[in-house]
TIGURO-613202 format. One line per 8 residues: number of its first residue (from 0); their letters; for each residue x, y, z of N, C-alpha, C, CB. Coordinates in pm, 1 decimal. Glycine has a CB too. Layout:
NUM	A	X:Y:Z:X:Y:Z:X:Y:Z:X:Y:Z; ... .
% end
This chain:
0	GAKLKVLC	6588.2:10324.0:9256.9:6571.4:10367.6:9090.3:6667.2:10315.2:9058.8:6569.0:10516.7:9032.0; 6667.8:10314.7:8898.0:6793.0:10282.6:8791.1:6913.5:10333.8:8861.4:6780.3:10363.0:8632.4; 7034.8:10217.1:8824.1:7161.7:10293.6:8845.2:7179.5:10392.3:8731.3:7287.1:10197.3:8853.7; 7276.5:10507.1:8768.9:7317.2:10613.6:8672.0:7426.3:10551.4:8612.5:7353.4:10755.2:8731.6; 7469.5:10514.5:8476.2:7588.7:10455.1:8454.9:7733.5:10593.5:8391.9:7539.0:10320.8:8330.6; 7819.5:10542.1:8473.7:7950.1:10635.0:8413.7:8071.9:10543.5:8354.7:8022.3:10735.0:8547.1; 8091.8:10579.7:8257.6:8195.8:10558.4:8163.1:8338.6:10611.5:8251.0:8159.3:10649.5:8011.8; 8412.5:10534.4:8275.2:8555.5:10553.3:8353.3:8645.7:10520.5:8238.6:8585.7:10445.0:8496.9 .
8	LHGYAQNA	8727.3:10662.3:8213.0:8840.7:10621.6:8111.6:8999.9:10630.2:8192.2:8833.1:10741.2:7967.1; 9083.2:10552.7:8168.5:9175.8:10497.4:8243.1:9289.2:10603.6:8189.9:9196.1:10330.5:8220.3; 9421.4:10621.1:8265.7:9535.5:10734.1:8192.2:9609.6:10620.9:8106.3:9665.2:10834.1:8320.8; 9711.1:10697.1:8057.6:9789.0:10670.3:7964.7:9918.4:10544.6:8033.1:9842.1:10824.2:7911.7; 9937.3:10413.5:7976.7:10009.0:10330.6:7997.8:9918.9:10234.1:8140.3:10155.4:10406.4:8016.7; 9777.9:10251.7:8148.3:9698.9:10188.3:8244.6:9611.1:10112.8:8156.7:9626.7:10282.7:8344.5; 9535.2:10040.0:8204.6:9397.0:9979.9:8137.1:9271.3:9979.3:8254.1:9427.7:9802.4:8079.1; 9167.1:9922.3:8172.8:9039.9:9935.2:8264.2:9066.5:9877.1:8434.8:8909.4:9833.3:8182.8 .
16	DTLRDRSG	9117.1:9789.6:8437.9:9137.4:9700.6:8552.6:9234.0:9771.5:8612.8:9175.5:9554.3:8526.7; 9328.4:9876.5:8602.8:9395.1:9909.3:8675.4:9344.1:10020.8:8742.9:9494.8:9915.3:8627.1; 9289.1:10128.4:8671.4:9171.7:10224.9:8708.4:9066.2:10181.9:8811.2:9095.0:10255.4:8585.2; 9027.7:10049.9:8787.9:8927.4:10006.6:8901.7:9005.4:9975.9:9034.8:8841.5:9869.0:8856.8; 9105.4:9903.9:9003.9:9174.2:9900.2:9154.4:9189.9:10019.5:9224.3:9310.8:9847.9:9154.0; 9259.1:10101.4:9167.8:9303.4:10243.3:9212.1:9223.6:10329.1:9272.8:9343.6:10313.7:9116.5; 9102.0:10294.2:9227.5:8951.2:10401.1:9243.6:8877.7:10331.5:9347.0:8834.3:10415.5:9089.8; 8938.0:10250.6:9388.0:8865.5:10187.6:9517.3:8784.8:10281.4:9636.8:8982.5:10111.3:9595.3 .
24	GFRKPLKK	8868.1:10394.1:9655.3:8827.9:10469.7:9770.4:8708.9:10582.6:9710.6:8971.4:10545.4:9842.0; 8726.4:10581.2:9569.6:8632.0:10654.3:9490.0:8517.5:10566.8:9473.9:8687.8:10698.9:9356.5; 8528.7:10423.6:9417.6:8409.3:10361.5:9375.9:8310.3:10277.8:9547.1:8477.4:10228.3:9237.3; 8376.6:10298.6:9631.5:8298.4:10254.1:9750.1:8180.1:10341.7:9766.3:8382.6:10255.8:9879.3; 8149.6:10419.7:9802.3:8057.1:10546.3:9810.1:7992.5:10512.5:9705.5:8115.1:10695.7:9805.2; 7991.1:10502.9:9602.4:7945.9:10493.3:9473.5:7842.2:10372.0:9495.5:8068.5:10469.8:9362.3; 7903.9:10265.6:9553.8:7849.7:10133.0:9535.5:7706.9:10134.0:9624.9:7965.1:10013.8:9587.5; 7709.7:10244.3:9714.1:7584.9:10266.7:9806.8:7487.8:10314.0:9721.3:7603.1:10368.5:9927.3 .
32	SRFECVYA	7525.8:10414.0:9628.2:7435.8:10534.6:9563.0:7379.5:10466.8:9431.8:7533.0:10687.3:9521.8; 7367.3:10574.6:9348.7:7293.3:10524.8:9242.3:7377.2:10510.6:9096.2:7172.3:10619.0:9230.3; 7485.5:10515.8:9126.5:7602.1:10515.4:9025.9:7663.5:10403.5:9016.4:7700.7:10605.1:9049.9; 7673.5:10342.1:8871.9:7751.7:10208.7:8867.3:7880.9:10257.7:8730.1:7618.3:10047.4:8816.0; 7984.2:10223.9:8770.2:8112.4:10281.0:8710.3:8129.9:10173.6:8576.2:8257.8:10277.5:8834.8; 8159.5:10210.0:8483.1:8185.0:10083.8:8347.3:8341.4:10144.7:8312.4:8041.1:10097.9:8164.9; 8417.4:10055.4:8294.9:8575.9:10067.2:8272.0:8591.0:10025.6:8143.3:8672.1:9979.5:8367.9; 8661.6:10094.3:8046.7:8662.5:10058.4:7913.2:8851.0:10049.7:7910.5:8567.2:10189.3:7799.3 .
40	DGPFGCTK	8877.4:9995.5:7802.2:9037.5:9999.6:7754.7:9060.7:10062.7:7650.8:9100.9:9877.3:7725.7; 9193.2:10137.1:7643.5:9218.0:10227.2:7531.5:9245.9:10093.3:7436.8:9354.2:10355.2:7553.2; 9233.3:10155.1:7284.7:9293.7:10028.8:7172.8:9398.6:10028.1:7146.8:9252.6:10016.7:7046.4; 9498.5:10128.2:7192.8:9628.4:10125.5:7158.6:9754.8:10111.4:7253.6:9638.2:10228.7:7096.6; 9837.5:10010.0:7217.6:9964.2:9994.5:7293.3:10057.7:10118.3:7327.9:10043.4:9903.1:7217.6; 10120.6:10105.7:7455.4:10219.3:10215.0:7459.1:10355.2:10213.2:7412.3:10231.6:10248.2:7574.0; 10344.1:10352.9:7305.2:10488.7:10297.6:7231.0:10606.0:10480.0:7280.8:10444.7:10260.3:6970.5; 10558.2:10507.2:7387.6:10630.0:10658.6:7429.1:10796.7:10613.7:7439.4:10560.6:10732.8:7612.9 .
48	DGEDQAVA	10820.9:10493.2:7487.3:10937.8:10527.0:7472.2:11005.4:10390.4:7393.7:10995.2:10572.6:7612.4; 10944.5:10431.7:7267.3:11017.3:10376.0:7120.9:10966.5:10251.7:7112.7:11189.6:10364.7:7111.4; 10861.7:10194.0:7177.6:10850.5:10024.2:7134.1:10810.5:9995.6:7023.3:10763.3:9940.3:7207.0; 10825.1:9879.7:6993.7:10730.7:9843.1:6847.0:10559.2:9845.8:6835.9:10765.0:9680.3:6807.8; 10497.6:9908.2:6759.3:10382.9:9915.3:6774.4:10310.5:9794.4:6783.6:10345.8:9984.9:6694.1; 10359.8:9710.6:6680.8:10273.2:9540.4:6693.3:10283.0:9463.3:6856.9:10375.4:9402.0:6563.2; 10432.3:9495.8:6910.3:10441.7:9445.8:7033.0:10370.8:9532.8:7150.9:10582.0:9427.6:7054.9; 10361.1:9643.7:7162.0:10279.5:9746.9:7242.7:10147.9:9703.6:7229.8:10291.7:9896.8:7195.8 .
56	DADPSRRA	10073.2:9727.3:7092.2:9941.7:9652.7:7079.9:9907.4:9519.4:7139.7:9921.0:9634.2:6953.2; 9996.1:9417.9:7144.9:9977.7:9293.2:7183.8:9973.5:9284.9:7364.4:10098.9:9208.3:7110.3; 10014.2:9400.7:7408.6:10020.7:9415.7:7564.2:9871.6:9463.3:7617.6:10143.5:9535.7:7609.0; 9815.3:9388.2:7678.7:9656.5:9449.1:7717.5:9683.5:9518.7:7864.9:9515.0:9303.4:7733.9; 9802.8:9536.6:7915.0:9804.9:9597.5:8047.8:9848.9:9715.1:8041.7:9875.5:9534.4:8140.7; 9903.2:9781.7:7929.3:9948.9:9910.3:7920.6:9872.9:9973.9:7792.3:10109.0:9910.9:7911.1; 9793.8:10051.9:7808.2:9693.3:10107.2:7713.8:9694.1:10264.6:7690.2:9556.8:10067.9:7765.3; 9647.4:10298.3:7531.2:9639.7:10462.2:7545.7:9499.2:10466.2:7485.4:9769.3:10567.7:7452.5 .
64	WWRGSSAE	9469.6:10597.1:7471.3:9396.1:10655.6:7387.0:9413.0:10719.6:7255.7:9358.5:10718.7:7443.2; 9520.1:10759.9:7258.7:9603.0:10783.8:7152.2:9752.1:10767.7:7160.4:9578.1:10902.4:7115.8; 9849.6:10785.8:7022.5:9972.3:10766.2:7058.5:9989.1:10898.2:7043.2:10058.9:10669.2:6990.9; 10123.8:10974.4:7093.9:10191.8:11078.0:7046.5:10339.1:11078.8:7081.3:10129.7:11191.0:7089.3; 10391.6:11199.4:7040.0:10542.4:11232.0:7089.0:10561.7:11381.2:7139.8:10650.5:11208.9:6962.0; 10583.9:11394.8:7244.9:10564.8:11541.4:7275.6:10670.8:11597.4:7214.2:10559.2:11582.1:7423.1; 10787.8:11534.7:7216.5:10893.6:11632.0:7139.5:10849.0:11661.4:6989.2:11049.9:11558.8:7133.6; 10762.9:11578.4:6943.6:10744.5:11610.0:6786.9:10605.6:11704.7:6789.6:10722.1:11449.6:6681.1 .
72	ETYVGWPE	10514.0:11682.7:6890.2:10394.7:11724.0:6900.7:10298.7:11721.3:6822.2:10397.6:11809.4:6924.2; 10293.5:11528.5:6753.6:10218.0:11533.0:6719.4:10144.0:11375.9:6744.3:10245.8:11594.8:6615.4; 10020.3:11362.0:6770.7:9940.0:11249.2:6821.1:9849.1:11203.9:6723.3:9866.1:11282.2:6941.2; 9867.2:11075.3:6713.3:9767.7:10961.8:6617.8:9677.2:10890.5:6731.3:9874.9:10819.7:6520.6; 9580.5:10860.1:6636.5:9499.2:10746.6:6695.3:9328.1:10813.3:6767.2:9615.9:10670.7:6834.6; 9338.9:10938.8:6811.5:9219.0:10994.6:6866.6:9086.8:10943.8:6781.5:9233.7:11155.8:6865.5; 9092.7:10952.5:6646.8:8992.7:10947.0:6565.3:8904.2:10784.0:6591.9:9061.9:10974.6:6412.3; 8991.6:10709.7:6606.9:8963.2:10548.6:6634.3:8917.9:10547.8:6758.0:9087.5:10444.3:6625.4 .
80	SRARLVAL	8951.2:10555.7:6871.7:8951.3:10580.8:6980.1:8790.0:10658.9:7016.2:9082.7:10654.9:6998.6; 8781.6:10776.2:6960.5:8644.7:10844.5:6920.1:8541.3:10763.5:6898.5:8650.4:10920.0:6803.1; 8576.3:10711.5:6783.5:8470.0:10598.3:6683.0:8425.4:10502.2:6815.9:8577.7:10477.4:6523.9; 8547.2:10437.4:6851.2:8496.4:10297.2:6972.4:8416.6:10380.4:7096.8:8671.0:10192.1:7063.8; 8456.4:10484.5:7140.8:8371.5:10530.4:7283.0:8247.9:10556.1:7225.4:8426.7:10673.4:7374.7; 8211.7:10659.7:7132.5:8097.8:10707.4:7083.1:8010.4:10551.7:7045.6:8135.6:10818.4:6947.6; 8065.7:10463.8:6992.6:7955.6:10348.8:6978.3:7951.9:10295.6:7114.1:7990.5:10224.8:6864.9; 8036.2:10264.7:7206.7:8011.3:10190.2:7332.1:7914.7:10310.3:7388.4:8161.5:10145.3:7432.3 .
88	WEIERFDG	7919.6:10416.8:7391.9:7820.8:10536.8:7447.7:7689.0:10488.9:7407.5:7848.4:10696.8:7381.5; 7642.4:10468.9:7274.4:7534.8:10454.3:7234.5:7477.5:10323.7:7254.2:7536.6:10490.9:7124.1; 7545.7:10224.2:7266.9:7526.8:10072.9:7316.1:7462.4:10106.8:7467.7:7694.3:9970.5:7322.7; 7555.4:10150.6:7518.5:7547.4:10134.6:7670.2:7473.1:10250.7:7752.0:7693.1:10124.5:7724.5; 7421.8:10338.9:7679.7:7378.7:10478.9:7723.9:7417.6:10516.6:7848.2:7241.6:10496.9:7722.9; 7548.8:10572.1:7864.5:7590.5:10640.9:7974.3:7532.3:10763.1:8019.9:7705.5:10662.1:7959.0; 7547.3:10803.4:8157.7:7475.6:10907.1:8247.7:7567.2:11025.3:8237.9:7453.3:10858.0:8409.0; 7734.0:10970.8:8257.9:7823.1:11073.6:8280.4:7968.1:10985.8:8250.2:7801.8:11144.9:8441.9 .
96	ILGFSQGA	8070.0:11065.9:8237.3:8181.1:11035.0:8206.4:8283.0:11080.4:8324.5:8202.3:11087.8:8077.2; 8411.2:11001.6:8352.6:8491.4:11036.0:8418.8:8624.5:11001.4:8360.6:8463.3:10995.7:8530.7; 8712.1:11020.8:8373.9:8876.2:11015.4:8349.5:8972.2:11049.1:8397.2:8914.2:11053.4:8274.5; 9084.2:10986.8:8388.5:9213.2:10974.6:8448.6:9330.4:11021.4:8373.9:9234.2:10845.1:8479.7; 9362.7:11109.8:8402.8:9523.4:11159.6:8286.9:9469.1:11167.0:8146.9:9679.6:11016.1:8274.1; 9533.2:11061.3:8076.3:9522.1:11089.7:7934.5:9326.0:11063.2:7909.4:9647.8:10959.7:7833.4; 9307.2:10974.8:8006.5:9128.2:10940.6:7997.6:9049.0:11062.2:8003.8:9064.4:10844.9:8131.7; 9124.1:11164.1:8097.8:9036.5:11300.4:8136.1:9026.0:11369.4:7994.4:9120.3:11415.3:8261.3 .
104	GAAAMLCA	9155.4:11390.8:7903.0:9168.6:11439.6:7805.9:9050.1:11392.2:7696.4:9298.1:11417.3:7779.8; 9056.1:11236.1:7695.1:8980.6:11190.5:7600.6:8814.3:11208.2:7679.6:9038.8:11028.6:7556.3; 8790.8:11236.8:7799.3:8647.3:11249.8:7825.9:8638.4:11393.7:7805.1:8594.5:11198.2:7972.1; 8713.4:11499.9:7823.3:8667.4:11642.8:7782.0:8688.0:11692.9:7630.3:8744.4:11742.5:7871.1; 8733.9:11577.3:7551.2:8714.6:11575.9:7406.7:8602.0:11563.3:7340.7:8774.7:11494.7:7359.9; 8524.8:11404.1:7409.6:8399.3:11383.8:7403.8:8322.5:11491.7:7431.8:8369.2:11290.9:7473.2; 8331.2:11538.3:7556.5:8194.7:11607.2:7575.7:8217.3:11742.9:7524.6:8140.6:11611.0:7731.4; 8341.0:11807.6:7467.3:8336.3:11916.5:7365.9:8248.6:11922.8:7256.4:8446.8:11926.3:7312.1 .
112	E	8217.6:11784.8:7234.1:8151.3:11781.9:7077.3:8022.9:11797.5:7091.5:8169.0:11649.0:6988.9 .
% end
């Protein structure tokens, strides 16, 4: 039968390739099953250590689904990430979602709608 597509969301300061590489033990059994994992990159660079936003955004290896400061309890960027993920979901027609760390939070927020 047709493969079931699962959207996979990486954690903070990672990217799609990092999650794909680090989830080999998880992916191997799925390759022989009906599941296909599709990995997406967060739209933002990481600025938790005070990095310049433009410099951070230019780094494809360290991505985020939103930016935040736990000291200030402020988070920005989720509406942009949400819009991108919803658009991707509508194009790809995923059957499920999996997230790691910040990506798990993103997955939960998408599912809660």
